[in-house]
SEFIZA-3560 file (N, C-alpha, C; in Angstrom, 3 decimals):
REM SEFIZA-3560
<numar><xx>29.149</xx><yy>152.503</yy><zz>105.209</zz><atom>N</atom></numar>
<numar><xx>29.204</xx><yy>151.171</yy><zz>104.651</zz><atom>CA</atom></numar>
<numar><xx>29.005</xx><yy>150.180</yy><zz>105.796</zz><atom>C</atom></numar>
<numar><xx>28.048</xx><yy>149.278</yy><zz>105.658</zz><atom>N</atom></numar>
<numar><xx>27.770</xx><yy>148.307</yy><zz>106.714</zz><atom>CA</atom></numar>
<numar><xx>28.181</xx><yy>146.908</yy><zz>106.293</zz><atom>C</atom></numar>
<numar><xx>29.063</xx><yy>146.798</yy><zz>105.337</zz><atom>N</atom></numar>
<numar><xx>29.437</xx><yy>145.497</yy><zz>104.796</zz><atom>CA</atom></numar>
<numar><xx>29.926</xx><yy>144.525</yy><zz>105.868</zz><atom>C</atom></numar>
<numar><xx>30.654</xx><yy>145.021</yy><zz>106.863</zz><atom>N</atom></numar>
<numar><xx>31.207</xx><yy>144.137</yy><zz>107.877</zz><atom>CA</atom></numar>
<numar><xx>30.486</xx><yy>144.287</yy><zz>109.202</zz><atom>C</atom></numar>
<numar><xx>29.252</xx><yy>144.742</yy><zz>109.157</zz><atom>N</atom></numar>
<numar><xx>28.471</xx><yy>144.878</yy><zz>110.373</zz><atom>CA</atom></numar>
<numar><xx>28.216</xx><yy>143.512</yy><zz>110.987</zz><atom>C</atom></numar>
<numar><xx>28.192</xx><yy>143.446</yy><zz>112.297</zz><atom>N</atom></numar>
<numar><xx>27.899</xx><yy>142.187</yy><zz>112.971</zz><atom>CA</atom></numar>
<numar><xx>26.408</xx><yy>141.915</yy><zz>113.022</zz><atom>C</atom></numar>
<numar><xx>25.610</xx><yy>142.854</yy><zz>112.620</zz><atom>N</atom></numar>
<numar><xx>24.168</xx><yy>142.673</yy><zz>112.671</zz><atom>CA</atom></numar>
<numar><xx>23.579</xx><yy>142.762</yy><zz>111.272</zz><atom>C</atom></numar>
<numar><xx>22.864</xx><yy>141.729</yy><zz>110.886</zz><atom>N</atom></numar>
<numar><xx>22.204</xx><yy>141.759</yy><zz>109.581</zz><atom>CA</atom></numar>
<numar><xx>21.127</xx><yy>142.837</yy><zz>109.579</zz><atom>C</atom></numar>
<numar><xx>20.543</xx><yy>143.121</yy><zz>110.749</zz><atom>N</atom></numar>
<numar><xx>19.506</xx><yy>144.147</yy><zz>110.836</zz><atom>CA</atom></numar>
<numar><xx>20.046</xx><yy>145.521</yy><zz>110.456</zz><atom>C</atom></numar>
<numar><xx>21.322</xx><yy>145.777</yy><zz>110.746</zz><atom>N</atom></numar>
<numar><xx>21.903</xx><yy>147.088</yy><zz>110.469</zz><atom>CA</atom></numar>
<numar><xx>21.905</xx><yy>147.392</yy><zz>108.982</zz><atom>C</atom></numar>
<numar><xx>22.017</xx><yy>146.384</yy><zz>108.160</zz><atom>N</atom></numar>
<numar><xx>22.112</xx><yy>146.575</yy><zz>106.718</zz><atom>CA</atom></numar>
<numar><xx>20.899</xx><yy>146.050</yy><zz>105.973</zz><atom>C</atom></numar>
<numar><xx>20.113</xx><yy>145.246</yy><zz>106.619</zz><atom>N</atom></numar>
<numar><xx>19.056</xx><yy>144.552</yy><zz>105.919</zz><atom>CA</atom></numar>
<numar><xx>19.549</xx><yy>143.193</yy><zz>105.455</zz><atom>C</atom></numar>
<numar><xx>20.793</xx><yy>143.119</yy><zz>105.050</zz><atom>N</atom></numar>
<numar><xx>21.423</xx><yy>141.851</yy><zz>104.684</zz><atom>CA</atom></numar>
<numar><xx>22.927</xx><yy>142.067</yy><zz>104.664</zz><atom>C</atom></numar>
<numar><xx>23.661</xx><yy>140.991</yy><zz>104.743</zz><atom>N</atom></numar>
<numar><xx>25.108</xx><yy>141.089</yy><zz>104.670</zz><atom>CA</atom></numar>
<numar><xx>25.533</xx><yy>140.717</yy><zz>103.258</zz><atom>C</atom></numar>
<numar><xx>25.882</xx><yy>141.707</yy><zz>102.465</zz><atom>N</atom></numar>
<numar><xx>26.290</xx><yy>141.486</yy><zz>101.089</zz><atom>CA</atom></numar>
<numar><xx>27.751</xx><yy>141.885</yy><zz>100.971</zz><atom>C</atom></numar>
<numar><xx>28.540</xx><yy>140.980</yy><zz>100.437</zz><atom>N</atom></numar>
<numar><xx>29.961</xx><yy>141.253</yy><zz>100.314</zz><atom>CA</atom></numar>
<numar><xx>30.329</xx><yy>141.623</yy><zz>98.890</zz><atom>C</atom></numar>
<numar><xx>30.947</xx><yy>142.747</yy><zz>98.753</zz><atom>N</atom></numar>
<numar><xx>31.475</xx><yy>143.200</yy><zz>97.482</zz><atom>CA</atom></numar>
<numar><xx>32.921</xx><yy>142.709</yy><zz>97.399</zz><atom>C</atom></numar>
<numar><xx>33.266</xx><yy>141.958</yy><zz>96.356</zz><atom>N</atom></numar>
<numar><xx>34.601</xx><yy>141.338</yy><zz>96.257</zz><atom>CA</atom></numar>
<numar><xx>35.711</xx><yy>142.373</yy><zz>96.368</zz><atom>C</atom></numar>
<numar><xx>35.529</xx><yy>143.518</yy><zz>95.755</zz><atom>N</atom></numar>
<numar><xx>36.547</xx><yy>144.566</yy><zz>95.811</zz><atom>CA</atom></numar>
<numar><xx>36.747</xx><yy>145.039</yy><zz>97.253</zz><atom>C</atom></numar>
<numar><xx>35.656</xx><yy>145.205</yy><zz>97.977</zz><atom>N</atom></numar>
<numar><xx>35.748</xx><yy>145.643</yy><zz>99.370</zz><atom>CA</atom></numar>
<numar><xx>36.397</xx><yy>144.572</yy><zz>100.243</zz><atom>C</atom></numar>
<numar><xx>36.101</xx><yy>143.298</yy><zz>99.968</zz><atom>N</atom></numar>
<numar><xx>36.728</xx><yy>142.206</yy><zz>100.727</zz><atom>CA</atom></numar>
<numar><xx>38.234</xx><yy>142.211</yy><zz>100.499</zz><atom>C</atom></numar>
<numar><xx>38.654</xx><yy>142.388</yy><zz>99.268</zz><atom>N</atom></numar>
<numar><xx>40.081</xx><yy>142.430</yy><zz>98.960</zz><atom>CA</atom></numar>
<numar><xx>40.758</xx><yy>143.584</yy><zz>99.692</zz><atom>C</atom></numar>
<numar><xx>40.111</xx><yy>144.746</yy><zz>99.704</zz><atom>N</atom></numar>
<numar><xx>40.668</xx><yy>145.896</yy><zz>100.415</zz><atom>CA</atom></numar>
<numar><xx>40.738</xx><yy>145.610</yy><zz>101.910</zz><atom>C</atom></numar>
<numar><xx>39.699</xx><yy>144.986</yy><zz>102.448</zz><atom>N</atom></numar>
<numar><xx>39.681</xx><yy>144.649</yy><zz>103.870</zz><atom>CA</atom></numar>
<numar><xx>40.836</xx><yy>143.710</yy><zz>104.223</zz><atom>C</atom></numar>
<numar><xx>41.039</xx><yy>142.683</yy><zz>103.415</zz><atom>N</atom></numar>
<numar><xx>42.118</xx><yy>141.728</yy><zz>103.661</zz><atom>CA</atom></numar>
<numar><xx>43.470</xx><yy>142.452</yy><zz>103.644</zz><atom>C</atom></numar>
<numar><xx>43.665</xx><yy>143.324</yy><zz>102.667</zz><atom>N</atom></numar>
<numar><xx>44.927</xx><yy>144.065</yy><zz>102.571</zz><atom>CA</atom></numar>
<numar><xx>45.142</xx><yy>144.964</yy><zz>103.790</zz><atom>C</atom></numar>
<numar><xx>44.096</xx><yy>145.685</yy><zz>104.185</zz><atom>N</atom></numar>
<numar><xx>44.212</xx><yy>146.605</yy><zz>105.314</zz><atom>CA</atom></numar>
<numar><xx>44.369</xx><yy>145.854</yy><zz>106.638</zz><atom>C</atom></numar>
<numar><xx>43.652</xx><yy>144.753</yy><zz>106.794</zz><atom>N</atom></numar>
<numar><xx>43.763</xx><yy>143.966</yy><zz>108.024</zz><atom>CA</atom></numar>
<numar><xx>45.165</xx><yy>143.380</yy><zz>108.153</zz><atom>C</atom></numar>
<numar><xx>45.704</xx><yy>142.875</yy><zz>107.052</zz><atom>N</atom></numar>
<numar><xx>47.060</xx><yy>142.320</yy><zz>107.082</zz><atom>CA</atom></numar>
<numar><xx>48.064</xx><yy>143.410</yy><zz>107.452</zz><atom>C</atom></numar>
<numar><xx>47.903</xx><yy>144.582</yy><zz>106.869</zz><atom>N</atom></numar>
<numar><xx>48.814</xx><yy>145.688</yy><zz>107.172</zz><atom>CA</atom></numar>
<numar><xx>48.685</xx><yy>146.124</yy><zz>108.634</zz><atom>C</atom></numar>
<numar><xx>47.453</xx><yy>146.189</yy><zz>109.129</zz><atom>N</atom></numar>
<numar><xx>47.229</xx><yy>146.604</yy><zz>110.519</zz><atom>CA</atom></numar>
<numar><xx>47.842</xx><yy>145.617</yy><zz>111.504</zz><atom>C</atom></numar>
<numar><xx>47.865</xx><yy>144.344</yy><zz>111.124</zz><atom>N</atom></numar>
<numar><xx>48.432</xx><yy>143.305</yy><zz>111.983</zz><atom>CA</atom></numar>
<numar><xx>49.926</xx><yy>143.108</yy><zz>111.758</zz><atom>C</atom></numar>
<numar><xx>50.465</xx><yy>143.828</yy><zz>110.781</zz><atom>N</atom></numar>
<numar><xx>51.881</xx><yy>143.696</yy><zz>110.471</zz><atom>CA</atom></numar>
<numar><xx>52.224</xx><yy>142.394</yy><zz>109.765</zz><atom>C</atom></numar>
<numar><xx>51.249</xx><yy>141.840</yy><zz>109.051</zz><atom>N</atom></numar>
<numar><xx>51.467</xx><yy>140.584</yy><zz>108.339</zz><atom>CA</atom></numar>
<numar><xx>51.842</xx><yy>140.869</yy><zz>106.891</zz><atom>C</atom></numar>
<numar><xx>52.860</xx><yy>140.170</yy><zz>106.396</zz><atom>N</atom></numar>
<numar><xx>53.200</xx><yy>140.269</yy><zz>104.982</zz><atom>CA</atom></numar>
<numar><xx>52.432</xx><yy>139.171</yy><zz>104.264</zz><atom>C</atom></numar>
<numar><xx>51.504</xx><yy>139.566</yy><zz>103.424</zz><atom>N</atom></numar>
<numar><xx>50.665</xx><yy>138.618</yy><zz>102.701</zz><atom>CA</atom></numar>
<numar><xx>51.255</xx><yy>138.422</yy><zz>101.303</zz><atom>C</atom></numar>
<numar><xx>51.881</xx><yy>137.281</yy><zz>101.071</zz><atom>N</atom></numar>
<numar><xx>52.466</xx><yy>136.998</yy><zz>99.760</zz><atom>CA</atom></numar>
<numar><xx>51.379</xx><yy>136.958</yy><zz>98.692</zz><atom>C</atom></numar>
<numar><xx>51.725</xx><yy>137.447</yy><zz>97.507</zz><atom>N</atom></numar>
<numar><xx>50.769</xx><yy>137.523</yy><zz>96.399</zz><atom>CA</atom></numar>
<numar><xx>50.181</xx><yy>136.155</yy><zz>96.045</zz><atom>C</atom></numar>
<numar><xx>50.959</xx><yy>135.100</yy><zz>96.182</zz><atom>N</atom></numar>
<numar><xx>50.458</xx><yy>133.772</yy><zz>95.825</zz><atom>CA</atom></numar>
<numar><xx>49.383</xx><yy>133.278</yy><zz>96.798</zz><atom>C</atom></numar>
<numar><xx>49.387</xx><yy>133.774</yy><zz>98.028</zz><atom>N</atom></numar>
<numar><xx>48.416</xx><yy>133.334</yy><zz>99.031</zz><atom>CA</atom></numar>
<numar><xx>47.194</xx><yy>134.247</yy><zz>99.124</zz><atom>C</atom></numar>
<numar><xx>47.303</xx><yy>135.465</yy><zz>98.614</zz><atom>N</atom></numar>
<numar><xx>46.224</xx><yy>136.457</yy><zz>98.744</zz><atom>CA</atom></numar>
<numar><xx>44.880</xx><yy>135.958</yy><zz>98.210</zz><atom>C</atom></numar>
<numar><xx>44.807</xx><yy>135.365</yy><zz>97.005</zz><atom>N</atom></numar>
<numar><xx>43.497</xx><yy>134.906</yy><zz>96.513</zz><atom>CA</atom></numar>
<numar><xx>42.840</xx><yy>133.884</yy><zz>97.446</zz><atom>C</atom></numar>
<numar><xx>43.624</xx><yy>133.017</yy><zz>98.028</zz><atom>N</atom></numar>
<numar><xx>43.086</xx><yy>132.032</yy><zz>98.959</zz><atom>CA</atom></numar>
<numar><xx>42.584</xx><yy>132.672</yy><zz>100.239</zz><atom>C</atom></numar>
<numar><xx>43.301</xx><yy>133.679</yy><zz>100.722</zz><atom>N</atom></numar>
<numar><xx>42.875</xx><yy>134.391</yy><zz>101.930</zz><atom>CA</atom></numar>
<numar><xx>41.568</xx><yy>135.126</yy><zz>101.667</zz><atom>C</atom></numar>
<numar><xx>41.479</xx><yy>135.775</yy><zz>100.509</zz><atom>N</atom></numar>
<numar><xx>40.246</xx><yy>136.487</yy><zz>100.148</zz><atom>CA</atom></numar>
<numar><xx>39.085</xx><yy>135.501</yy><zz>100.034</zz><atom>C</atom></numar>
<numar><xx>39.290</xx><yy>134.381</yy><zz>99.358</zz><atom>N</atom></numar>
<numar><xx>38.226</xx><yy>133.378</yy><zz>99.192</zz><atom>CA</atom></numar>
<numar><xx>37.800</xx><yy>132.821</yy><zz>100.551</zz><atom>C</atom></numar>
<numar><xx>38.765</xx><yy>132.579</yy><zz>101.433</zz><atom>N</atom></numar>
<numar><xx>38.447</xx><yy>132.061</yy><zz>102.750</zz><atom>CA</atom></numar>
<numar><xx>37.638</xx><yy>133.076</yy><zz>103.559</zz><atom>C</atom></numar>
<numar><xx>38.007</xx><yy>134.346</yy><zz>103.461</zz><atom>N</atom></numar>
<numar><xx>37.246</xx><yy>135.390</yy><zz>104.152</zz><atom>CA</atom></numar>
<numar><xx>35.824</xx><yy>135.463</yy><zz>103.602</zz><atom>C</atom></numar>
<numar><xx>35.658</xx><yy>135.342</yy><zz>102.287</zz><atom>N</atom></numar>
<numar><xx>34.320</xx><yy>135.371</yy><zz>101.689</zz><atom>CA</atom></numar>
<numar><xx>33.480</xx><yy>134.194</yy><zz>102.190</zz><atom>C</atom></numar>
<numar><xx>34.073</xx><yy>133.012</yy><zz>102.289</zz><atom>N</atom></numar>
<numar><xx>33.349</xx><yy>131.839</yy><zz>102.811</zz><atom>CA</atom></numar>
<numar><xx>32.951</xx><yy>132.046</yy><zz>104.273</zz><atom>C</atom></numar>
<numar><xx>33.884</xx><yy>132.550</yy><zz>105.051</zz><atom>N</atom></numar>
<numar><xx>33.607</xx><yy>132.804</yy><zz>106.464</zz><atom>CA</atom></numar>
<numar><xx>32.487</xx><yy>133.827</yy><zz>106.620</zz><atom>C</atom></numar>
<numar><xx>32.504</xx><yy>134.858</yy><zz>105.817</zz><atom>N</atom></numar>
<numar><xx>31.457</xx><yy>135.883</yy><zz>105.872</zz><atom>CA</atom></numar>
<numar><xx>30.102</xx><yy>135.313</yy><zz>105.454</zz><atom>C</atom></numar>
<numar><xx>30.090</xx><yy>134.405</yy><zz>104.475</zz><atom>N</atom></numar>
<numar><xx>28.831</xx><yy>133.783</yy><zz>104.055</zz><atom>CA</atom></numar>
<numar><xx>28.259</xx><yy>132.932</yy><zz>105.178</zz><atom>C</atom></numar>
<numar><xx>29.122</xx><yy>132.217</yy><zz>105.894</zz><atom>N</atom></numar>
<numar><xx>28.667</xx><yy>131.420</yy><zz>107.034</zz><atom>CA</atom></numar>
<numar><xx>28.135</xx><yy>132.337</yy><zz>108.129</zz><atom>C</atom></numar>
<numar><xx>28.846</xx><yy>133.425</yy><zz>108.393</zz><atom>N</atom></numar>
<numar><xx>28.406</xx><yy>134.383</yy><zz>109.410</zz><atom>CA</atom></numar>
<numar><xx>27.064</xx><yy>135.003</yy><zz>109.040</zz><atom>C</atom></numar>
<numar><xx>26.852</xx><yy>135.281</yy><zz>107.753</zz><atom>N</atom></numar>
<numar><xx>25.581</xx><yy>135.857</yy><zz>107.315</zz><atom>CA</atom></numar>
<numar><xx>24.426</xx><yy>134.909</yy><zz>107.602</zz><atom>C</atom></numar>
<numar><xx>24.653</xx><yy>133.617</yy><zz>107.404</zz><atom>N</atom></numar>
<numar><xx>23.622</xx><yy>132.630</yy><zz>107.704</zz><atom>CA</atom></numar>
<numar><xx>23.287</xx><yy>132.639</yy><zz>109.194</zz><atom>C</atom></numar>
<numar><xx>24.301</xx><yy>132.643</yy><zz>110.034</zz><atom>N</atom></numar>
<numar><xx>24.092</xx><yy>132.660</yy><zz>111.480</zz><atom>CA</atom></numar>
<numar><xx>23.395</xx><yy>133.951</yy><zz>111.903</zz><atom>C</atom></numar>
<numar><xx>23.855</xx><yy>135.078</yy><zz>111.375</zz><atom>N</atom></numar>
<numar><xx>23.292</xx><yy>136.371</yy><zz>111.764</zz><atom>CA</atom></numar>
<numar><xx>21.872</xx><yy>136.580</yy><zz>111.251</zz><atom>C</atom></numar>
<numar><xx>21.460</xx><yy>135.830</yy><zz>110.245</zz><atom>N</atom></numar>
<numar><xx>20.107</xx><yy>135.997</yy><zz>109.704</zz><atom>CA</atom></numar>
<numar><xx>19.052</xx><yy>135.352</yy><zz>110.594</zz><atom>C</atom></numar>
<numar><xx>19.486</xx><yy>134.525</yy><zz>111.551</zz><atom>N</atom></numar>
<numar><xx>18.548</xx><yy>133.867</yy><zz>112.455</zz><atom>CA</atom></numar>
<numar><xx>18.118</xx><yy>134.852</yy><zz>113.533</zz><atom>C</atom></numar>
<numar><xx>16.829</xx><yy>135.173</yy><zz>113.540</zz><atom>N</atom></numar>
<numar><xx>16.298</xx><yy>136.132</yy><zz>114.504</zz><atom>CA</atom></numar>
<numar><xx>16.127</xx><yy>135.494</yy><zz>115.876</zz><atom>C</atom></numar>
<numar><xx>16.589</xx><yy>136.167</yy><zz>116.895</zz><atom>N</atom></numar>
<numar><xx>16.396</xx><yy>135.729</yy><zz>118.268</zz><atom>CA</atom></numar>
<numar><xx>15.465</xx><yy>136.705</yy><zz>118.983</zz><atom>C</atom></numar>
<numar><xx>14.575</xx><yy>136.189</yy><zz>119.808</zz><atom>N</atom></numar>
<numar><xx>13.711</xx><yy>137.102</yy><zz>120.565</zz><atom>CA</atom></numar>
<numar><xx>14.529</xx><yy>137.868</yy><zz>121.605</zz><atom>C</atom></numar>
<numar><xx>14.039</xx><yy>139.030</yy><zz>122.000</zz><atom>N</atom></numar>
<numar><xx>14.739</xx><yy>139.854</yy><zz>122.979</zz><atom>CA</atom></numar>
<numar><xx>14.851</xx><yy>139.183</yy><zz>124.341</zz><atom>C</atom></numar>
<numar><xx>14.037</xx><yy>138.188</yy><zz>124.594</zz><atom>N</atom></numar>
<numar><xx>14.046</xx><yy>137.521</yy><zz>125.898</zz><atom>CA</atom></numar>
<numar><xx>15.165</xx><yy>136.490</yy><zz>126.035</zz><atom>C</atom></numar>
<numar><xx>15.844</xx><yy>136.170</yy><zz>124.965</zz><atom>N</atom></numar>
<numar><xx>16.919</xx><yy>135.169</yy><zz>125.001</zz><atom>CA</atom></numar>
<numar><xx>18.174</xx><yy>135.807</yy><zz>125.612</zz><atom>C</atom></numar>
<numar><xx>18.769</xx><yy>135.093</yy><zz>126.552</zz><atom>N</atom></numar>
<numar><xx>20.003</xx><yy>135.555</yy><zz>127.180</zz><atom>CA</atom></numar>
<numar><xx>21.119</xx><yy>134.561</yy><zz>126.879</zz><atom>C</atom></numar>
<numar><xx>22.318</xx><yy>135.083</yy><zz>126.739</zz><atom>N</atom></numar>
<numar><xx>23.468</xx><yy>134.222</yy><zz>126.486</zz><atom>CA</atom></numar>
<numar><xx>23.776</xx><yy>133.413</yy><zz>127.738</zz><atom>C</atom></numar>
<numar><xx>24.147</xx><yy>132.174</yy><zz>127.537</zz><atom>N</atom></numar>
<numar><xx>24.525</xx><yy>131.321</yy><zz>128.667</zz><atom>CA</atom></numar>
<numar><xx>25.903</xx><yy>131.736</yy><zz>129.163</zz><atom>C</atom></numar>
<numar><xx>26.066</xx><yy>131.972</yy><zz>130.468</zz><atom>N</atom></numar>
<numar><xx>27.368</xx><yy>132.390</yy><zz>130.966</zz><atom>CA</atom></numar>
<numar><xx>28.415</xx><yy>131.269</yy><zz>130.923</zz><atom>C</atom></numar>
<numar><xx>27.954</xx><yy>130.009</yy><zz>130.942</zz><atom>N</atom></numar>
<numar><xx>28.846</xx><yy>128.853</yy><zz>130.908</zz><atom>CA</atom></numar>
<numar><xx>28.254</xx><yy>127.812</yy><zz>129.972</zz><atom>C</atom></numar>
<numar><xx>29.082</xx><yy>127.273</yy><zz>129.078</zz><atom>N</atom></numar>
<numar><xx>28.603</xx><yy>126.214</yy><zz>128.189</zz><atom>CA</atom></numar>
<numar><xx>28.624</xx><yy>124.893</yy><zz>128.926</zz><atom>C</atom></numar>
<numar><xx>27.496</xx><yy>124.219</yy><zz>128.917</zz><atom>N</atom></numar>
<numar><xx>27.391</xx><yy>122.890</yy><zz>129.500</zz><atom>CA</atom></numar>
<numar><xx>26.703</xx><yy>121.978</yy><zz>128.482</zz><atom>C</atom></numar>
<numar><xx>27.464</xx><yy>121.030</yy><zz>127.916</zz><atom>N</atom></numar>
<numar><xx>26.873</xx><yy>120.142</yy><zz>126.904</zz><atom>CA</atom></numar>
<numar><xx>25.808</xx><yy>119.207</yy><zz>127.491</zz><atom>C</atom></numar>
//
């Protein structure tokens, strides 16, 4: 399953299955030792889905192999 891959190329696209996102949120909370109250869970899932949609947009932008990351940000 490449649902949470950092590379859109690995999957062809980043598609989120709601059931898988819910499972991810539950497992991540458990791994971090966080108690996720039932009243907050839908909001956490929705926020993760929004964040993943934004990440998919960023990851869909192709960069040439010649581009190097800047070691220091200078505005």
